[in-house]
N, C-alpha and C positions, 0 to 999 in steps of 0.2 A: 504493500500500500504506500510505500515511500514515506513512512513515518520518520520523523527526526529524533524523537525521544519517546520512550515508553517507560512509564512509572509502573513498577511491578510489585505485587504482593502486599500492598498496603490496605488498611481498612478505610474504606470511603464512607464518610458520614456527611450526608447532604440533606438537612431538614427540609429544604424547599421542595425536593422531589420525593422524600421519604426513603431514599437509598441509604442502606446501612449494611455493609458487608465487604468482603474482599473482592476488589476489582482492579484490573489494570486500566491505565489511562494512556492513550496515545496522543502525542502532540505533533502537529504539522502546520507550518506556516503561521506560527503564533496562535493557533487555535486548537481547541480540543477536537481531535479527529475521531476518537472512539472511546467508549467506556464499556468494557466487556469483562466477564469473569477471567478470561485468559486471552491475551493478545500476543501473536507471534511477532517478534521484533523485526524480522527481515532486514537485519543490518542496522537498525536504529540504535542509538545510544540507549542503554538500559540503566535505569536508576532503581536499585533494589531498595524498596521501602518496606520490607518485611518487618512487622512489629511497630510500624509507624501509622499515624492517622492522617488521612488526606482529606482536606476540606476545601471549599471554595476560598479564594483569596480573602484573607481577613481584612475587614474594614474597621478602622479606628475612628469612631465618631467624635472624638474630642482630642484633637491635636493642637499643638502650638509650634508650628513649623515655619512661621514667617521669619526665617533666620535673618539676623542683623537688624532688620527694620523694627522689630518689636524688642530690640535690645537683647539683654541676656536671657530673656524669657523664651525666645525662639530657638528651636533646635534644628539640626540638619534634617531635612525631610527623609532622606534615605536611611539615616541612622535609626529613626523611629519607624520607618517604613520597611522597604524590601530587605534591608540587612537585619531586620528584626522579625522577618516572616510575615510582614503586613504589606499588602499590595495596594491599599487605598487608604488615604487619610482625609478627614474633614478638619480643616483648621477652624477652630471655634473662636471667631471674633477677632482674629488678628488683622485681616484687611478691612478697611473702611471704604467709603465712597471716595476718599481722597487718596488712598494708598493701594486700592485694588489692582491698579495697573502694574505695579511692581511685582505683586504676587503672581499675576497671570503671565506676565511677559518675561520675568526674570527667574522667579523661584520655580514655577511649574515646569517650564521647558528644560531646566537643568536637572530635574529630578527623574529618576527611574520609576518612583512611586507615583501612582495616579493621585492627583490632588484636587480636592474641592474645598469650598469654604462656606461657612455661614457668615455673611457679611455683618460687621458690627453695626449696631444701631447708632453708635457714637462716631462723630467726625474723626476722632483721632485713632479709632480702632483699639487694638490691644497693646498699646505702647507700654513697655515695661510691666506688663501684667496688671494694669490699672493701679499703679503705685500713686497716682496723682488724682485723687477723687474729685477735685474741683473741675476737672475736664469732662466729667461724666454726668453733669447735671442737665437740666432742660435746655440751657444755652449751648450745650455741646452736641446737639442733635440737629439734623436737617433732613426731615423725612422726604421732601421733594427731591433733593439731590441724591439721597441714598436709593430711593425707588428708581430714579432714572438710570443711575449707574448699574444697579442690580439687573434691571430689565435688559440693559445692553450686554450683559455678561452672564446670562442664565446657563451658559455651558459650564460655568465653574461655580457660580453662586447658587446654592441649593437650600438656603435658609437664612434666618436672621438671628443674631445673638444679642441678648441683653442681660443685664445683671439685676438681681433683686436682693441686695445685701440690706441688712437691717440698718446699717449706718446710713446708706443712701436713702432709705425710706424715711428715716427720722429727719433728714434734711429736706428732701424734695417730694415726699409722698410717693405716689405711684405714677406720677406724670410721665417719667421717662419710659416706664414699662408700657404705658398706654400708647406712647408714640411708637415703640418697637412693635406693638401689636398692629398698629395702623400700617406700618411698613410691610409687615408679613402678610397682612390681609390683602393689601393692594397687589402684592407680588404673587399671591396664591402659594406661598411657601411657609413652612413651619417656623414658629418662633421658639427659640431655645433659651430657657431661663436658667441662669446660674443661681443656686440657692445657698444660703448658709455661710456667709463670710462677712466679717465686720471690717470695713475699710480702715486701714491703720490710722489715718489722721482723724478719724471720728471716734477713736477708742477712748480719748480722754474724757469726753462728756458722758452724760447719763446714757445708759444702754436702754433703748426702747424695748417694748414687749416683743420678743421674737415670734410669739405665736400669732400676733396681729398681722405680721407680714404675710404669712401663707393664707390667712383668711381673706385678705384683700387681694392677693395675687391670683389665686386659683380661678375665681369667677371671670377674670379677664381672658383666660386661656381657652382655646378651642380644640376641636378634634384634630389630631396630628401634631399639635404643639408638644414641646418636650420640657420636662422638668429634670434638671441635672442635680447630682449629688444627693440622692435619696438617703445615702448612708453616711452623711456628713457628721463629723464630730463637733461642728460649730453650731451655735444656736441659729434658729430661723429655718430649720429643715422640716423633714417629714414628722419627726418625733417632738411632741410638745414638752414643755418644762415639767409636766407631770409624768413624763415617761411613756406616753401613749401616742400611737400614730393618729394624726388629725383625721377626723371623719371626712373632712372636705377633700382629703387626698383620694379616698375611695370614690367619692363623687366624680372627681376629675378623671380618674382612670376609667370609670364606667362610661363616660361620655367621649372617650377616645384620646385623652391626653396621655402621652407616652413618657416612660421613665428611662433616663440614661444614667448609668452608674457614675460616669465622670469621676473616676477613682482619685487620682491626684494625691495630694497630702490630706484630703478631706476624709478619706475612708476610715470608718470605725467598725471593728468586728461586732462590738456590742450593739450599735445602732443597726447594722446590717441584719443581725440575727433577729432583732425585734421587728424590723420591717418585713423581712422574709417570712417570719412566723405568722404574720397576718394574711399571708397568701399573695401579697404583692410580689410581682416578678418584674425585673428590669426588662425593657424591650431591647435596649442596646447597651453595649459595654464600651464606653470610651475610656482610654487610659489617662488622659489629662496629664501627660508628661511635659515638663518644661524645665528651664535651666535651673530652677530653684529646688526641684524635688527628685532629680535623677541621680544615679550613682556616680556618673561622670559629668560634672557640670561643664558648661561652655568655657573655653580657654579664656583666662583673664578675669574670671568672676571671683572677686575677693571673698575669702571664707567668712569674714565678719559680715559683709554685705549680704551674702547668701543666707546666713543663719538668722539675720535680723528681718528678712523678708517675711511678710505674713503668709506667703504661699510656700514657705520652706517645709520640706519633709525629709526625714532621715530614713524612713522605712524603705528598703529597696523593693522596687516593683517595676513591672512593665505590663503589657497587655496580657501575656500568658500567665504572669503571676496573679493578675486580677482574675483571670479565668479559674486558676487554681483555688483562689479564695472563695469564689462562688460555688464551686463544686464541693469544697470543704464545708460550706455552710448549708449544703443540702440540695442545690440545684443539680439536675442531671447533666451528663456530658452533652447530649443532643440539645438540651435547652440552652446551655452556655454557648455552644457552637452557633446556634441561631442568632445569638446576640451580637456576633461578630461577622455574620455572613448574610443570611436571608433578611433579617430585620433591618440592618442599616442600609441594605440595598433598597428596601421599601422607603425608608426615610429620604434617601437621595432621589427617589423617583426613577431608579435605574434597575428595577427588578428584571427587566428584559435583557440586561447586560451583565449584571454583577450578582454576587451572593449565592450562586448555584453552579454546580458542575454539570454542564450540558453540552452535548455534541454541537459543534459549529460556533460555540461561544469562544471569546478570547480565553486563552489558557492562563487564567488568573487562579493560581492554586497555592494553598499553604500546606506545609507538611509539619506535623507536630509529633512529639513523643511524650508519653506519660511515663515518668520515671518513678519506680517504686523505691521506698526507703522511709526515712523519718526526717522531715524537713520542718524548719521553723519559719513561720510567717509572722510579720509584725504589722502593726498600724502605728500611726503617729499619736495615738492616745496612750501608748505604752503597753498595749495588750499584745500578748504573744500566743499564737496557736500552733500546735504541732499537727502536721498532716502526713499521711503515708503515701501521697501521690503528688507529683509536681509536673505541671504542664510546661513543656519547653518547646521553643521553635527550633526547627531543624533547617528548613530552607523554604523558599517560595519560588514560584514561577510567575513572572509578569509578562503577559503576551508571549509566553513560551520561553522567555529568557530566565535562566536559573540564577538565583541569588542565595548563597549560603548565609545562615544566621550567625554572623560574626560581629554584630554591632557591639561596641563597648557599653551601650546602654542596657544590654541584657544582663540583669544581675546574676551572679553565680549562685548556685544553690547554697542555702544555709542549713547545714545538717544539725539535727537535734542530738 
């Protein structure tokens, strides 16, 4: 058949098609040419994946990869992407209407990883990870300009990013969030809301009621919109000060609001267990890696500056560590795989291209291994959990091109 590459002997798990079993996959011309129980290589390069798991190319729904333009916050796209086993990344709020051109014409063409973005509702975008809250008030948004630029670039803009920190709410109310919703509604794209973080320059004053934030926020959101950081250790998230999940969260999910893990430095095992025990399941799993929470920070980032940043995190993680954590907390392997394949493809409106292994589609494929042993997992609340299985990236194929998982951002296993 003239195949170029044949992946042999792996367990294929594809929630979109229901396929789960041992299959060979043939690649030709950058596309998946065949998926069969056994494929004769006929001279093609054979990649032995016995004991490995083959899934559709992983999609990270919460990246910060607008390198250099967003300061030390932005990471190299391919370090987070193909060199970590991830074939597609959505940058969450890095580019704005003023800076989208640089992302589209400089960052995207230079990356092997497929890039999309949720455009920032704010004029300045994600500069330095929102270290300067005065830039993110009502005077820092321009819905008309943002809508125009996004409409001109719908090939790469697939949603709108806004923030709902309790510090911002105490200063400006919900005005900026409402503008973000206006932008997303006129674009027909989802609004992605960051929950549960107090802006640093607002920490000196009285802390407003964090439970009030989510009660005001959720009614603004519509079907397809996304709430990030459900498992946050910070106030203002899914869990009230009384330790219970807000009833309004269930109402939102019932009407089609989606939940993205947005792991980052926010993740808390205690909160995650409490939320998952109610039956809530994240729709997508974004890693939320950036220069202040990865094991290898960007060159030139001073240690003191890094550790003083409100987004600092010391717990080593990446997308596959986050997958491990969800499995350890009781989600099934196919459920977790869906959060990084089928479901984010739906969010992007690209289910006909991404998120599933199907003949004639682009050969976007991730290969994982599940390592047995005793491993320690940490969060930034100081909680430690021991697990007997660790999900690790092995390689990926982007349009048929192979990339081994050699990124320095992949944390080494921490043995118990």
